C-alpha positions as MATLAB code, in Angstrom:
seq = 'MPISATRKAAIRAEIVEHAARLFRLRGHAGTNIDDIMLAAGLTRGAFYAHFTSKEALFAEIVRMGHGLLPRLRAAEKTEAVLDAYLDREAIAASAQGCALASLAGDVARAPLAARLAYANVLHGVIAELARGKRRALDADATAIAILAVGAVTLARASGDTRLSDWLLRCARRTARALMKPKPKAKPRAKKSPKRRVSPAKKRSTSRPKAAAARPSTRASRSRGGRA';
ca = [
       0.338   41.066  197.446;
       3.035   41.280  194.725;
       5.344   44.267  194.851;
       5.316   46.789  192.036;
       7.986   46.885  189.348;
       9.188   50.219  190.699;
       9.646   48.821  194.198;
      11.390   45.717  192.829;
      13.821   47.883  190.861;
      14.517   49.964  193.962;
      15.276   46.836  196.025;
      17.596   45.530  193.305;
      19.449   48.842  193.171;
      19.848   48.817  196.948;
      21.292   45.294  196.895;
      23.741   46.298  194.165;
      24.799   49.448  196.025;
      25.620   47.622  199.259;
      27.198   44.683  197.473;
      29.458   46.984  195.448;
      30.695   48.696  198.584;
      31.327   45.402  200.403;
      33.019   43.743  197.421;
      35.414   46.667  196.980;
      36.100   46.785  200.706;
      36.380   43.056  201.531;
      36.800   41.398  198.156;
      34.708   38.685  196.539;
      35.804   35.885  198.871;
      35.379   38.003  201.991;
      31.784   38.942  201.215;
      28.818   36.552  201.384;
      25.147   36.894  200.543;
      24.145   37.231  204.197;
      26.463   40.227  204.617;
      25.001   41.918  201.565;
      21.381   41.372  202.500;
      21.996   42.402  206.113;
      23.537   45.675  204.902;
      20.508   46.207  202.653;
      18.099   45.422  205.501;
      16.611   42.423  203.686;
      16.396   38.673  204.202;
      18.547   36.158  202.342;
      15.515   34.764  200.528;
      14.896   38.109  198.826;
      18.288   37.891  197.140;
      17.241   35.126  194.730;
      14.333   37.156  193.459;
      16.928   39.399  191.785;
      20.113   37.350  191.216;
      20.829   33.684  190.570;
      24.110   33.660  192.525;
      26.767   35.779  194.168;
      28.908   35.395  191.026;
      26.123   36.883  188.880;
      25.839   39.840  191.243;
      29.621   40.283  191.247;
      29.751   40.319  187.441;
      27.030   42.977  187.303;
      28.885   45.181  189.776;
      32.085   44.898  187.760;
      30.121   45.698  184.582;
      28.850   48.940  186.132;
      32.427   50.230  186.251;
      32.338   52.329  189.401;
      35.142   54.830  189.826;
      37.388   56.035  187.044;
      35.181   55.362  183.995;
      32.132   57.467  184.982;
      34.415   60.262  186.154;
      36.156   60.377  182.788;
      32.844   60.342  180.919;
      31.490   63.230  182.962;
      34.602   65.425  182.686;
      35.689   67.690  179.878;
      39.391   67.533  180.762;
      40.934   64.185  181.559;
      43.982   65.784  183.197;
      41.924   67.004  186.162;
      40.315   63.577  186.625;
      43.681   61.807  186.621;
      45.213   64.332  189.015;
      42.371   63.731  191.471;
      42.488   59.961  190.944;
      46.240   59.857  191.619;
      46.158   62.288  194.539;
      47.835   60.799  197.599;
      45.289   62.402  199.924;
      42.463   60.628  198.094;
      44.150   57.263  197.558;
      41.807   55.395  199.907;
      38.733   56.822  198.199;
      40.166   56.214  194.721;
      41.078   52.614  195.487;
      37.841   51.666  197.234;
      35.661   53.591  194.804;
      37.155   52.159  191.606;
      36.295   48.640  190.463;
      39.349   48.465  188.209;
      41.778   49.111  191.062;
      40.043   47.400  193.969;
      38.682   44.271  192.270;
      41.463   43.322  189.847;
      42.709   40.420  191.951;
      39.205   39.113  192.629;
      38.218   39.366  188.973;
      41.302   37.395  187.914;
      39.976   34.438  189.939;
      36.321   34.962  189.020;
      34.295   33.221  186.283;
      34.463   34.408  182.674;
      31.445   36.730  182.937;
      33.182   38.943  185.503;
      36.451   38.963  183.545;
      34.694   39.987  180.336;
      32.859   42.726  182.222;
      36.194   43.978  183.570;
      37.650   44.008  180.041;
      34.706   46.087  178.769;
      35.196   48.658  181.527;
      38.922   48.835  180.788;
      38.162   49.316  177.086;
      35.861   52.179  178.054;
      38.537   53.890  180.157;
      41.103   53.667  177.355;
      38.562   54.997  174.834;
      37.816   57.993  177.070;
      41.528   58.725  177.464;
      41.915   58.450  173.676;
      39.156   60.973  173.026;
      39.905   62.961  169.872;
      42.499   60.494  168.597;
      42.290   58.258  165.563;
      42.242   54.940  167.377;
      40.107   53.981  170.377;
      42.938   51.730  171.608;
      45.556   54.451  171.308;
      48.968   53.379  172.632;
      49.472   56.468  174.818;
      45.932   56.252  176.212;
      46.489   52.581  177.013;
      49.744   53.406  178.803;
      47.996   56.129  180.843;
      45.290   53.666  181.917;
      47.952   51.155  182.973;
      49.824   53.844  184.907;
      46.739   55.196  186.683;
      45.073   51.930  187.705;
      48.382   50.202  188.382;
      49.712   53.020  190.546;
      46.532   53.177  192.636;
      46.512   49.392  193.067;
      50.174   49.238  194.098;
      50.026   52.342  196.297;
      47.041   50.934  198.139;
      48.786   47.592  198.709;
      52.108   49.101  199.759;
      52.671   49.445  203.486;
      55.341   52.084  202.912;
      53.774   55.545  202.735;
      56.805   57.094  201.063;
      56.834   54.429  198.382;
      53.090   54.860  197.798;
      53.539   58.626  197.381;
      56.430   58.052  194.973;
      54.386   55.615  192.862;
      51.518   58.084  192.540;
      53.821   61.002  191.768;
      55.695   59.102  189.060;
      52.463   57.886  187.491;
      50.984   61.387  187.495;
      54.093   62.938  185.951;
      54.397   60.304  183.230;
      50.681   60.460  182.439;
      50.895   64.229  181.972;
      53.818   63.820  179.590;
      51.889   61.251  177.536;
      48.850   63.525  177.325;
      50.800   66.392  175.765;
      50.190   66.730  172.010;
      53.085   65.448  169.982;
      54.652   67.683  167.299;
      53.800   66.643  163.800;
      56.657   65.028  161.944;
      57.886   67.005  158.939;
      57.326   65.230  155.637;
      60.536   63.885  154.204;
      61.651   65.205  150.842;
      61.446   62.602  148.145;
      64.823   61.590  146.867;
      65.207   61.193  143.129;
      66.077   57.618  142.254;
      69.738   57.131  141.437;
      70.566   55.872  137.999;
      72.478   52.681  137.938;
      75.668   53.009  136.004;
      76.781   49.780  134.395;
      80.400   49.045  135.280;
      82.736   49.739  132.395;
      84.224   46.712  130.815;
      87.831   46.281  131.690;
      89.983   46.298  128.643;
      93.098   44.242  128.619;
      96.222   46.409  128.439;
      98.519   43.534  127.543;
      97.955   43.775  123.786;
      98.580   47.507  123.385;
     101.731   47.198  125.501;
     102.937   44.316  123.400;
     102.088   46.160  120.230;
     103.973   49.218  121.430;
     107.014   47.151  122.278;
     107.195   45.562  118.831;
     108.106   47.860  115.921;
     105.953   47.509  112.889;
     107.317   45.449  110.034;
     106.939   48.303  107.606;
     109.009   50.591  109.811;
     111.764   48.012  110.117;
     111.875   47.428  106.366;
     112.041   51.113  105.623;
     114.884   51.567  108.082;
     116.735   48.583  106.613;
     116.321   49.948  103.062;
     117.716   53.337  104.104;
     120.658   51.727  105.704;
];
């Protein structure tokens, strides 16, 4: 007897839920189909009724964008979401619960479908951080996304607790500074264009000096006549 569409959708959702948890915990290479179906309480044969391959399932999980993106969409204030995301007490939950932070290395080695799905999720995060700004790919919002995801990824990988705490604290402080509204620049007063003054032609002073040195012929004649 064929299963109903509702039951089929429920089974698919269960496979995705367990696969997402295992992929974020063990990575793409460390998780196989048998592990996923065992966690879902199903046989391996049931997998292919829903997905063509493990890569197709992986791409769908990345596309769902677990973690930071849905939290930003559901919140009114992004500052509170970022503070919680970069909290050192919640670093394990943030890293394992966020596809951007936990699956970046796996996605880089995955087929194109997974990498494009990752790019779409990252676009969505930047757009949420740029809410209310002119551009969806705002430079400050992009920098905040890099800081948040990068800090969580590095803090999770670091074996030094003090360094991990420092990374998260620096990222949180810088993100807050970038989120502050910038003062509007005062319009510059328009300067009136300067008139170009043509350089005055240099007049030769040799002639007047020579003329001044020579007495006029009339003057010399008159003086000679008087004498």
